[in-house]
KOLKOLFI-537658 format. One line per 2 residues: their letters; for each residue x, y, z of C-alpha. Coordinates in nm, 3 decimals. Example, Ala and Ser with C-alpha at 12.3 -4.5 7.8 and 13.67 -1.06 7.14 Angstrom:
AS	1.230/-0.450/0.780  1.367/-0.106/0.714
END
This chain:
XX	-1.585/2.980/1.118  -1.411/3.320/1.255
XX	-1.653/3.668/1.179  -1.317/3.834/1.272
XX	-1.188/3.741/0.893  -1.374/3.960/0.606
XX	-1.635/3.744/0.438  -1.646/3.626/0.079
XX	-1.934/3.452/-0.119  -1.897/3.256/-0.395
XX	-2.131/3.115/-0.650  -2.082/2.807/-0.833
XX	-1.816/2.658/-0.656  -1.842/2.300/-0.730
XX	-1.557/2.312/-1.005  -1.380/2.534/-1.201
XX	-1.314/2.900/-1.125  -1.546/2.887/-0.827
XX	-1.333/2.619/-0.644  -1.016/2.787/-0.757
XX	-1.147/3.136/-0.585  -1.241/2.968/-0.281
XX	-0.883/2.816/-0.227  -0.726/3.160/-0.300
XX	-0.916/3.392/-0.121  -0.931/3.117/0.179
XX	-0.544/3.069/0.131  -0.510/3.480/0.168
XX	-0.717/3.534/0.486  -1.081/3.549/0.404
XX	-1.317/3.351/0.530  -1.485/3.210/0.264
XX	-1.869/3.046/0.209  -1.816/2.855/-0.127
XX	-2.171/2.810/-0.270  -2.309/2.543/-0.512
XX	-2.651/2.359/-0.608  -2.749/2.054/-0.505
XX	-2.455/1.989/-0.226  -2.679/1.653/-0.123
XX	-2.725/1.563/-0.452  -2.517/1.655/-0.786
XX	-2.284/1.799/-0.634  -2.215/1.583/-0.312
XX	-1.885/1.438/-0.417  -1.754/1.828/-0.499
XX	-1.907/1.980/-0.165  -1.756/1.669/0.017
XX	-1.418/1.754/-0.130  -1.401/2.130/-0.089
XX	-1.483/2.046/0.260  -1.191/1.806/0.328
XX	-0.982/2.031/0.118  -1.050/2.287/0.360
XX	-1.038/2.054/0.654  -0.693/1.902/0.574
XX	-0.526/2.270/0.501  -0.744/2.426/0.832
XX	-0.922/2.692/0.597  -1.195/2.916/0.702
XX	-1.399/2.772/0.378  -1.764/2.670/0.454
XX	-1.978/2.503/0.180  -2.360/2.631/0.145
XX	-2.646/2.523/-0.085  -2.735/2.794/-0.328
XX	-2.903/2.725/-0.678  -2.849/3.101/-0.831
XX	-3.188/3.000/-1.061  -3.421/2.951/-0.721
XX	-3.484/3.289/-0.548  -3.589/3.116/-0.200
XX	-3.263/2.914/-0.229  -3.052/3.224/-0.267
XX	-3.234/3.421/0.001  -3.186/3.138/0.231
XX	-2.796/3.118/0.172  -2.748/3.463/0.149
XX	-2.950/3.471/0.514  -2.701/3.182/0.682
XX	-2.383/3.404/0.588  -2.555/3.705/0.727
XX	-2.647/3.490/1.044  -2.309/3.341/1.066
XX	-2.066/3.595/0.986  -2.297/3.891/1.046
XX	-2.102/4.066/0.699  -2.065/4.027/0.295
XX	-1.770/4.207/0.216  -1.729/4.031/-0.093
XX	-1.987/3.864/-0.350  -1.813/3.654/-0.646
XX	-2.082/3.575/-0.887  -1.908/3.282/-1.085
XX	-2.221/3.060/-1.175  -2.263/3.048/-1.531
XX	-2.253/2.778/-1.817  -2.231/2.798/-2.203
XX	-2.370/2.656/-2.539  -2.206/2.667/-2.830
XX	-2.423/2.658/-3.177  -2.559/2.798/-3.464
XX	-2.819/3.056/-3.302  -3.093/2.871/-3.534
XX	-3.040/2.494/-3.344  -3.125/2.721/-2.993
XX	-3.435/2.695/-2.869  -3.653/2.897/-2.645
XX	-3.648/2.733/-2.386  -3.240/2.694/-2.378
XX	-3.259/3.071/-2.426  -3.463/3.129/-2.096
XX	-3.221/2.835/-1.913  -2.914/3.030/-2.009
XX	-3.035/3.371/-1.892  -3.171/3.241/-1.560
XX	-2.836/3.115/-1.478  -2.624/3.401/-1.634
XX	-2.827/3.683/-1.594  -3.124/3.664/-1.365
XX	-2.917/3.439/-1.144  -2.685/3.703/-1.055
XX	-2.944/3.962/-1.003  -3.100/3.716/-0.734
XX	-2.816/3.714/-0.566  -2.753/4.100/-0.583
XX	-3.100/4.173/-0.442  -3.065/3.946/-0.184
XX	-2.661/4.060/-0.098  -2.690/4.415/-0.147
XX	-2.872/4.479/0.186  -2.603/4.412/0.369
XX	-2.369/4.566/0.190  -2.614/4.889/0.195
XX	-2.615/4.865/0.603  -2.244/4.806/0.613
XX	-2.189/5.108/0.357  -1.927/4.874/0.165
XX	-1.875/4.626/-0.017  -1.747/4.474/-0.347
XX	-1.929/4.254/-0.604  -1.699/4.111/-0.882
XX	-1.934/3.947/-1.189  -1.717/3.681/-1.351
XX	-1.792/3.815/-1.690  -1.636/3.709/-2.036
XX	-1.448/3.767/-2.315  -1.766/3.703/-2.522
XX	-1.934/3.996/-2.284  -1.694/4.226/-2.496
XX	-1.667/4.031/-2.882  -1.942/3.798/-3.066
XX	-1.807/3.480/-3.196  -2.023/3.249/-3.426
XX	-2.156/2.963/-3.279  -2.101/3.167/-2.922
XX	-2.428/3.398/-2.985  -2.649/3.309/-2.714
XX	-2.380/3.301/-2.478  -2.271/3.616/-2.620
XX	-2.608/3.755/-2.563  -2.595/3.648/-2.195
XX	-2.256/3.792/-2.090  -2.323/4.130/-2.280
XX	-2.685/4.137/-2.042  -2.423/4.091/-1.759
XX	-2.160/4.352/-1.883  -2.433/4.622/-1.865
XX	-2.648/4.523/-1.518  -2.223/4.544/-1.379
XX	-2.187/4.883/-1.538  -2.568/5.043/-1.427
XX	-2.470/4.914/-1.050  -2.138/5.048/-1.053
XX	-2.282/5.373/-1.122  -2.568/5.351/-0.918
XX	-2.393/5.191/-0.651  -2.087/5.445/-0.632
XX	-2.248/5.696/-0.316  -2.330/5.382/-0.105
XX	-1.944/5.289/-0.066  -2.027/4.963/-0.280
XX	-1.839/4.827/-0.600  -1.944/4.679/-0.863
XX	-1.635/4.533/-1.090  -1.662/4.250/-1.438
XX	-1.351/3.990/-1.462  -1.385/3.959/-1.824
XX	-1.156/3.617/-1.896  -1.033/3.462/-2.215
XX	-1.047/3.094/-2.280  -0.889/2.889/-1.963
XX	-0.869/2.583/-1.892  -1.165/2.454/-1.640
XX	-1.440/2.163/-1.639  -1.673/2.392/-1.840
XX	-1.497/2.233/-2.161  -1.640/1.929/-2.079
XX	-2.010/2.060/-2.009  -2.094/2.283/-2.297
XX	-2.393/2.162/-2.449  -2.551/2.203/-2.814
XX	-2.846/2.333/-2.965  -3.174/2.123/-2.886
XX	-3.263/2.164/-3.184  -3.030/2.023/-3.458
XX	-3.230/1.943/-3.774  -3.214/2.343/-3.798
XX	-2.879/2.271/-3.951  -2.969/2.134/-4.232
XX	-3.002/2.425/-4.389  -2.669/2.565/-4.331
XX	-2.348/2.390/-4.557  -1.980/2.462/-4.414
XX	-2.138/2.690/-4.095  -2.281/2.381/-3.991
XX	-1.948/2.238/-3.904  -1.810/2.545/-3.724
XX	-1.975/2.489/-3.371  -1.725/2.142/-3.373
XX	-1.431/2.355/-3.517  -1.481/2.680/-3.306
XX	-1.519/2.467/-2.940  -1.209/2.280/-3.027
XX	-0.979/2.567/-3.131  -1.136/2.753/-2.811
XX	-0.990/2.499/-2.573  -0.645/2.468/-2.787
XX	-0.566/2.794/-2.687  -0.694/2.778/-2.327
XX	-0.467/2.882/-2.060  -0.386/2.826/-1.695
XX	-0.696/2.943/-1.486  -0.496/2.990/-1.149
XX	-0.437/3.321/-1.358  -0.787/3.460/-1.323
XX	-0.817/3.357/-0.945  -0.439/3.549/-0.846
XX	-0.652/3.841/-1.093  -0.925/3.847/-0.871
XX	-0.746/3.859/-0.509  -0.542/4.122/-0.643
XX	-0.888/4.317/-0.759  -0.962/4.267/-0.392
XX	-0.671/4.373/-0.231  -0.625/4.705/-0.518
XX	-0.745/5.049/-0.292  -0.870/5.238/-0.642
XX	-1.073/5.241/-0.934  -1.062/4.963/-1.133
XX	-1.053/5.047/-1.512  -1.071/4.835/-1.808
XX	-0.749/4.659/-1.888  -0.528/4.380/-1.980
XX	-0.520/4.113/-1.716  -0.244/3.789/-1.736
XX	-0.089/3.746/-2.100  -0.379/3.977/-2.215
XX	-0.615/3.711/-2.184  -0.821/3.832/-1.889
XX	-0.987/4.181/-1.884  -1.156/4.403/-1.589
X	-1.435/4.619/-1.671
END
């Protein structure tokens, strides 16, 4: 891969927004390191498909192993990127997942698991990538948050909590990194048609729902309602690329058709 291009590192690139970000940035002149966990395991097919796509279209995309819940994996991947490319210009923290259920049905283990990916995973990648950005005195971090980091919905409570935490981290980082020439921004999509809708799990303690009446039916209704209004995810990839190309500061504002917000 050429080191003359600006370098983008993307987490959670096996599908959804992450895969679209990899394609979008590579097609627009960036050297992309598309990371995912299990490149030789659960995501081997996704990794193979992305490598084949890059080769077929002569795009500068390299697939690398990164499990954001494993600090050693994160550090090794980032070190590998710096060794190969010599720099990191953009870090896109996209890896994440959701649960949909009443809060009481979410076990402590599930709460730990979602925070380990959606919150602590971001802190791991930030701590791994920032030393190189400090060395360069430049860089951009994009956190792929959610509208659920701004507004709370019933049955998305634990996901809301993880995204509210991510919003707080992002804002703190932005204040603290401003003097270093490094920007940290949050993209807050609404509902989009990605693979996440086929991967949303319910709470592990379904017995807790017996204490509820009408509210027990809400998780399925909410999931179906959100899926039915989901937009084209390419809008979000376009918004991410536009943000990178902007020269001025980014402020909160509506994105395509009002379904995505920058903060």
